[in-house]
C-alpha positions, 0 to 999 in steps of 0.5 A: 503492540496490536496497533503495529500488527493492524498497520502491518496488515494494512500494508500486507493487504495493499501489497496484495492489491498492488500485485493483483493490479500487475496481473490485471485483476479487476478490483472493486473501486470501493476497495481501491479507495478505502485501502488507498485512503488508509495508506494515505492516513498511515503515511502521515506518520512521516510528520513524526519522522518515520521515513518509511512512510514515504513508501505508504504515500507513494503506494496510496498515490499509485492505488489512486492512479490505478483507478484511472489507468494502469501504472507501470508493472515495475513500479507495482512490483517494487511497491508491493515487495516493499509493503510486503517487507514492512508488513512481515516485519511488523508481525515479527 
């Protein structure tokens, strides 16, 4: 039960970072890499049949792309809202 809440917290933090990227807030490189790596490892649950892990995979790749250039705001909003939904659902 605690593991689900920790994984939901990771989703929630990643969604906040994606929202900060929409508003062009400078995010430290270490934070982008760390959260992106956590989401990538979390997305490996797709091997177990969890199809919502595709959202984690796309979000982690978007965070890594955000190091080099600014992704489309539409993509950042959609991913952020999906991760918020997943994060909130894991706390319920």
